C-alpha angles and dihedrals in degrees: 000000000000118000115267116259089236138035108272091209091059112079091184089065091046092052091046088052090054094045087060089057092248124143137217133246119241091259093048091050089049092052094045094051091046090052092047091051094047094052099252094137136060114260092237090054091049089051089052091049092050091046093053090054088054088060102043137046119264118229122228091244090054094047090049092051094047090047094050092049094049092047093047090052095049129095100252123211123200121206103187117202096025127111097215131194129192118209109195145125132224091241116209096103090116092223098119094212124169114272097285101160093046091052090045088052091059091046090054090046090049089053089061104265125124115245127194099191114200111201147162142183118283118274105170095018131053095246130030124188092268091052094055095041092052092046090052092054107269116145112216115231140171093195105126094206092055092045092049091050089052090052090051097047104029101023088233140076128186120226109200102209099221091059091055100036103049092158088064092068086092092064100034096086090044091053090048091050093049091045092192132099116280133179087275087073087060091052100050099082091041095056106053103155091222090056094217116207092221120059130182106181135171120211133193098231139034090230090059091046089059092046089054089050091054090052096045093048088070094054137066091247124129104217148178116196112195130198127169108216092227090062108271120137090220139035101289099170086222087111145334123318143191130230121196115195140156089286097052142268122323132189119213130190124206090235095056090055089056099252138114117237112266128219118251092237089061088067096051115144096201131245098274141040088247092058092045091050091049091053090046093052093047092054098041089051089057094252098110120124122252094266094050093046094046093051094047093044093048091053091045090049091057088048089055090044088057087066093040111030089168091065121091120247089245093056092048091047092053089050090053092044091053089052096051102037092037088057093239090123089050090051090052089050095048092046091051094048099042101031 
């Protein structure tokens, strides 16, 4: 590896490099993220660095380097013998929907698949998956034995990101202060500490969806990368969406799935954690309205389809529907919460 053209310990040089519209190699990105996480830079400089990446495109080499550094720094957890899936989005789409991917995770678990859900508190929305799980009574843990028992009994465990990414405590207050999406949103789904082989991930831009696809192509993962063309990091049914998987890139319309387009306000997550938790509980208990159910079940169906790409959407949807309306998803939730 050639020496970097600037001193990696000097953030001023790094920022100057970015101001000149230059990019970083994979190794440079790895070193920069490692130095950020280990407190080598001033917090104001880190904020400037994160802000710049909110204003320019990230290259696949940079994303790969950032991802490798963050994963290498995390507390990994290995669940041998389980075919795991993570159902999560990057966040950062600014849509403030109810917790669609978290609900879909329980539906997939209720359908008999093992889910290692990676989650965090909300940054650009009022309520992230960790916020709602904690409010509803879940106790965060990094104890592998407890998490494995949850997988065995509930088919799902919840990996609260701060417990597994302790090096990220340096950037957490900066992210909260900025309160907008940063490149750390891009890294969340890529750095699940359980490293699940199956990944159903929603992203906030088509450009990022294709970057994820480039990264996943060089792994043994079976993946579905989802982007709603009107900006959601999940299937919102407010409009058409794309799914990129191991087989290629597919375009779906709401009509062809058999639904009518929904209005954005019908997906509102509320203005508080309490409101979000109330909506979550209503849906998981099978009392959601048609729009809420259809959106959750469609996302869950594509999670199931990630395991079984040969199955039709309709078959995967019926599997998900049986889980939600048959209270199997609710049983997974109750078992996870109450042990």
